[in-house]
Legacy VTK file of the C-alpha trace (Angstrom):
# vtk DataFile Version 3.0
C-alpha trace
ASCII
DATASET POLYDATA
POINTS 301 float
-3.296 -37.316 4.321
-1.877 -34.902 1.409
-1.315 -35.623 -2.116
1.847 -34.773 -1.720
2.349 -36.480 1.668
0.870 -39.474 -0.071
3.297 -39.524 -2.945
6.084 -38.852 -0.514
5.123 -41.791 1.215
5.122 -44.053 -2.008
8.492 -42.837 -2.319
10.096 -44.091 0.844
8.166 -47.149 0.716
9.811 -47.862 -2.552
13.586 -49.072 -1.435
16.278 -49.012 -3.165
18.160 -52.235 -4.072
21.278 -51.369 -5.163
24.016 -49.598 -2.681
25.016 -46.898 -5.214
21.535 -46.150 -5.194
21.006 -45.908 -1.450
23.893 -43.808 -1.326
21.868 -41.676 -3.881
19.390 -41.018 -1.970
21.171 -39.874 1.243
22.821 -37.220 -0.593
19.751 -35.700 -1.734
18.503 -36.053 1.473
21.114 -34.967 3.592
21.168 -32.088 0.583
17.773 -31.027 0.999
16.866 -30.973 4.761
21.092 -31.308 6.318
21.759 -28.770 8.744
24.754 -29.207 11.038
23.968 -28.280 14.949
26.550 -26.490 17.274
27.380 -30.105 18.527
28.526 -31.413 15.122
25.814 -33.580 14.468
23.589 -33.325 11.247
20.484 -32.336 12.086
16.989 -32.753 9.504
13.358 -32.518 10.577
10.796 -34.843 8.647
7.342 -35.574 9.596
6.767 -39.037 7.528
6.977 -41.856 9.907
9.189 -44.075 7.403
12.310 -41.522 7.288
13.990 -43.541 10.622
13.670 -46.671 9.031
15.289 -45.461 5.638
17.821 -43.643 7.327
18.783 -46.456 9.287
18.812 -48.491 6.424
20.527 -46.818 3.856
23.054 -44.613 5.986
25.748 -48.035 6.772
26.138 -47.729 2.715
27.121 -44.084 2.608
29.284 -44.066 5.495
29.577 -47.282 7.955
30.350 -45.299 11.326
27.309 -42.932 10.828
24.930 -43.483 13.886
21.238 -42.635 14.029
19.231 -41.256 16.136
15.374 -39.720 16.940
14.666 -36.931 19.090
11.417 -34.304 19.101
7.757 -34.317 19.948
4.778 -36.326 18.638
4.313 -33.478 15.953
7.963 -32.345 15.231
10.329 -35.082 14.494
14.394 -34.599 14.137
16.473 -37.097 12.491
20.365 -36.921 14.389
22.859 -38.165 12.643
26.485 -38.729 13.742
28.650 -39.242 10.441
31.670 -37.095 9.215
31.079 -37.793 5.953
27.709 -35.938 6.031
29.519 -33.143 7.648
32.277 -33.070 4.684
29.070 -33.018 2.497
27.241 -30.063 3.876
30.412 -27.865 4.555
31.443 -28.167 0.960
31.376 -24.655 -1.125
29.587 -26.349 -3.806
27.164 -29.002 -3.234
28.477 -32.548 -4.066
26.735 -35.016 -6.258
27.235 -38.627 -6.008
28.330 -40.765 -8.524
25.267 -42.067 -10.270
26.351 -45.759 -11.256
23.655 -47.337 -12.513
20.455 -45.830 -14.247
18.188 -45.528 -10.784
20.958 -43.638 -9.179
19.711 -40.329 -10.403
16.153 -40.877 -9.547
16.450 -41.954 -6.106
18.814 -38.690 -5.668
15.810 -36.744 -6.787
13.855 -38.456 -4.416
15.907 -38.049 -1.461
15.385 -34.227 -2.472
11.913 -34.580 -2.483
11.073 -36.232 0.485
13.510 -34.242 2.440
12.042 -30.588 1.281
9.539 -30.579 -1.253
5.980 -30.820 -2.331
3.303 -31.073 -5.438
0.354 -29.908 -5.735
-3.017 -31.979 -6.592
-2.623 -31.905 -10.606
-6.594 -31.756 -10.666
-6.329 -28.873 -9.120
-3.168 -26.985 -9.638
0.130 -27.791 -11.345
3.025 -26.741 -9.228
6.168 -28.611 -7.861
7.960 -26.929 -4.789
10.748 -27.057 -2.476
11.375 -25.220 0.517
15.094 -24.592 0.670
15.291 -22.021 3.535
19.133 -20.563 3.477
20.437 -23.106 0.868
18.276 -21.877 -2.068
20.919 -20.706 -4.220
23.144 -24.223 -3.632
19.749 -26.445 -4.556
19.333 -24.132 -7.600
22.988 -24.595 -9.008
21.641 -28.797 -8.192
18.764 -28.589 -10.114
21.230 -26.442 -12.806
23.779 -29.151 -13.287
20.855 -32.070 -13.621
19.316 -30.034 -16.540
16.098 -29.144 -14.584
14.817 -25.649 -14.995
13.408 -24.217 -11.745
12.472 -20.970 -10.550
12.632 -18.739 -7.473
9.700 -17.371 -5.396
8.987 -16.661 -2.103
6.347 -17.329 0.302
5.693 -15.631 3.444
9.328 -16.508 5.165
9.839 -19.243 2.948
12.356 -18.948 0.217
11.335 -21.789 -2.522
12.339 -23.429 -6.309
9.278 -24.483 -8.072
7.892 -26.043 -11.512
4.692 -24.639 -12.773
4.528 -26.230 -16.378
2.843 -29.614 -16.605
5.500 -30.592 -19.082
8.236 -29.776 -16.720
6.675 -31.649 -14.092
6.067 -34.517 -15.356
9.460 -34.674 -16.704
10.767 -34.471 -13.516
9.091 -37.228 -12.304
9.994 -39.623 -15.004
13.901 -38.588 -14.327
12.910 -39.823 -11.094
11.658 -43.141 -12.370
8.254 -42.535 -11.016
6.625 -44.436 -13.856
2.994 -45.156 -12.569
2.946 -42.203 -11.027
4.339 -40.322 -14.500
1.295 -42.184 -16.148
-1.456 -41.264 -13.433
-0.823 -37.142 -13.832
-0.706 -37.739 -17.372
-4.333 -39.353 -17.284
-5.068 -36.696 -14.883
-3.740 -33.971 -17.207
-6.096 -35.571 -20.143
-8.844 -35.912 -18.145
-8.737 -32.393 -16.637
-8.085 -31.371 -20.484
-11.244 -33.464 -21.494
-13.370 -32.183 -18.830
-12.046 -28.116 -19.293
-12.926 -28.830 -23.288
-16.517 -29.987 -22.256
-17.023 -27.274 -20.227
-15.875 -24.662 -22.655
-18.258 -26.344 -25.323
-21.159 -26.029 -22.785
-20.117 -22.452 -22.017
-20.318 -21.575 -25.423
-23.545 -23.658 -26.434
-25.159 -21.987 -23.972
-23.959 -18.507 -24.722
-25.119 -19.226 -28.336
-28.247 -20.339 -27.274
-28.938 -17.159 -25.075
-27.834 -15.164 -27.552
-30.449 -17.140 -30.119
-33.618 -16.546 -27.629
-32.186 -12.524 -27.449
-32.197 -12.453 -31.050
-35.318 -14.150 -31.458
-36.841 -11.769 -29.010
-36.022 -8.795 -30.373
-36.832 -9.530 -33.505
-40.471 -10.826 -32.641
-40.653 -7.537 -31.206
-40.266 -5.566 -34.037
-42.417 -7.455 -36.092
-45.140 -6.726 -33.393
-44.285 -2.975 -33.611
-44.623 -3.268 -37.987
-48.444 -5.077 -37.326
-49.290 -2.999 -34.616
-48.452 0.968 -37.055
-49.821 -1.381 -40.035
-46.111 -1.552 -41.827
-46.324 -4.899 -42.788
-48.541 -4.509 -45.914
-45.632 -2.204 -47.341
-42.962 -4.793 -46.773
-41.275 -6.868 -49.662
-42.907 -10.402 -50.120
-39.592 -12.204 -49.129
-39.454 -9.588 -45.323
-43.046 -10.053 -44.954
-42.842 -14.158 -45.296
-40.018 -14.213 -43.234
-41.695 -11.648 -40.437
-44.950 -14.819 -40.669
-42.221 -17.304 -39.934
-40.448 -15.733 -37.080
-43.555 -15.151 -35.569
-44.844 -18.390 -36.359
-42.040 -19.947 -34.769
-40.499 -17.470 -31.930
-38.600 -20.353 -29.879
-36.560 -22.127 -33.144
-33.105 -21.636 -34.258
-32.624 -20.007 -37.508
-31.590 -23.396 -38.981
-34.968 -24.616 -37.963
-36.779 -22.090 -39.096
-35.074 -22.551 -42.445
-36.219 -25.985 -42.795
-39.687 -25.493 -41.933
-39.577 -22.654 -44.683
-41.800 -22.714 -47.848
-39.700 -21.008 -49.734
-36.061 -22.378 -49.758
-33.791 -19.853 -47.792
-30.274 -19.981 -46.165
-29.719 -19.329 -42.964
-27.433 -16.447 -43.599
-30.402 -15.095 -46.286
-32.931 -15.554 -43.458
-30.561 -13.778 -40.858
-30.118 -10.913 -43.130
-33.962 -10.649 -43.658
-34.914 -10.839 -39.907
-32.010 -8.329 -39.145
-33.467 -6.041 -42.157
-37.270 -6.631 -40.152
-35.155 -4.966 -37.186
-33.964 -2.103 -38.908
-36.953 -0.993 -40.404
-39.009 -0.797 -36.873
-36.274 1.143 -35.525
-36.051 3.706 -38.192
-39.751 3.622 -38.012
-39.521 4.383 -34.073
-36.601 7.014 -34.294
-38.904 8.818 -37.203
-41.944 9.123 -34.893
-40.161 10.237 -31.776
-38.986 12.853 -34.103
-42.417 14.106 -35.157
-43.637 13.993 -31.228
-41.109 16.090 -30.452
-41.859 18.397 -33.222
-45.424 18.429 -32.448
-45.060 19.401 -29.085
-42.457 22.150 -30.257
-45.069 23.660 -32.221
-47.426 23.816 -29.622
-45.548 25.776 -27.391
LINES 1 302
301 0 1 2 3 4 5 6 7 8 9 10 11 12 13 14 15 16 17 18 19 20 21 22 23 24 25 26 27 28 29 30 31 32 33 34 35 36 37 38 39 40 41 42 43 44 45 46 47 48 49 50 51 52 53 54 55 56 57 58 59 60 61 62 63 64 65 66 67 68 69 70 71 72 73 74 75 76 77 78 79 80 81 82 83 84 85 86 87 88 89 90 91 92 93 94 95 96 97 98 99 100 101 102 103 104 105 106 107 108 109 110 111 112 113 114 115 116 117 118 119 120 121 122 123 124 125 126 127 128 129 130 131 132 133 134 135 136 137 138 139 140 141 142 143 144 145 146 147 148 149 150 151 152 153 154 155 156 157 158 159 160 161 162 163 164 165 166 167 168 169 170 171 172 173 174 175 176 177 178 179 180 181 182 183 184 185 186 187 188 189 190 191 192 193 194 195 196 197 198 199 200 201 202 203 204 205 206 207 208 209 210 211 212 213 214 215 216 217 218 219 220 221 222 223 224 225 226 227 228 229 230 231 232 233 234 235 236 237 238 239 240 241 242 243 244 245 246 247 248 249 250 251 252 253 254 255 256 257 258 259 260 261 262 263 264 265 266 267 268 269 270 271 272 273 274 275 276 277 278 279 280 281 282 283 284 285 286 287 288 289 290 291 292 293 294 295 296 297 298 299 300
C-alpha cells in the first residue's frame, strides 16, 4: 500500500468516541465525496475496506433514519446512503460545517475530508498534500478558507485539485487533525531529510574543493616544470623559488599542509599568492616565446 493509503487506513482505524465527532466525520466525508444520484440516494466511491464499517457505525449519529448499502466491483466500490439529511447537506448552496462541540470535532471533520478525497506524498520524497475535488473545488476551497487553511488550486490531466506544498502548512494541517504521532513522525522525517541534504551538500562541497585543489596543484606543478625546463628558476626571488621547490616536493598536499611543512613560516594566503605568481611568470614567458617564434617565421618569409 502507498504512504497515503497507509495513513488513510490509520485515520479510519482511529474511531471517534463522541457522537459529535462521529457527526463531524460524516459531514467531512459527505462534503468530500458525496454526490446525489438520480434515484435521490447519496453515493460515494471508496477504496479502503474500512469505509463501510465506519459509515455504518457513524451514520446513525448523523441521521437515525439513514440506511447504508454497498455496490460495485471488487476494484471500485460505492457506498450508497439513503438519508434526507445527507441530501439536504449536499444541496445547500454554501457548504455547511458541523457544530464543533468538543476539541476533537474539527480533527474528525478534516479526517472525513481527507479520507474521502485527499492524499499525501511521502515527505521523504516530496511535501505535497492534495484533494481531488472535481466540480466541488470552489465549494471545498470555501470550506478550507473558513477553517483558516490556505490551499491553492491546480489541475492535473482531468483532475481539479486543491493542495498544500509547504512542509509547515502540511504539518499544521495534521496538527489540526489531531494526528500527533503522525505529525511528529513527519517532523522527524523532515529533520532527517534536512540532515541528509546538509550532509550531501557538505560532501559535494568538500568533493568540489578537493577537485579544485587537485586542479590548482596540477597547474602549479606544470608551471614550475616549465620554469625549470627553460632555466628560469635561478632568476626567481628566494621566496618564490622556495615555494616552487615545496610544491614540487609535495604535489598532493593542500596549501594548509604545505604551510605546515615549510621551513620558512608562511601563511596560506601568502603561499597561495606565491604559487599563483609562479603560474603567471610561466604563462608570461610562454606568450613571449610564442610571439618571438611568430616574428621569426615572419622574417623568414
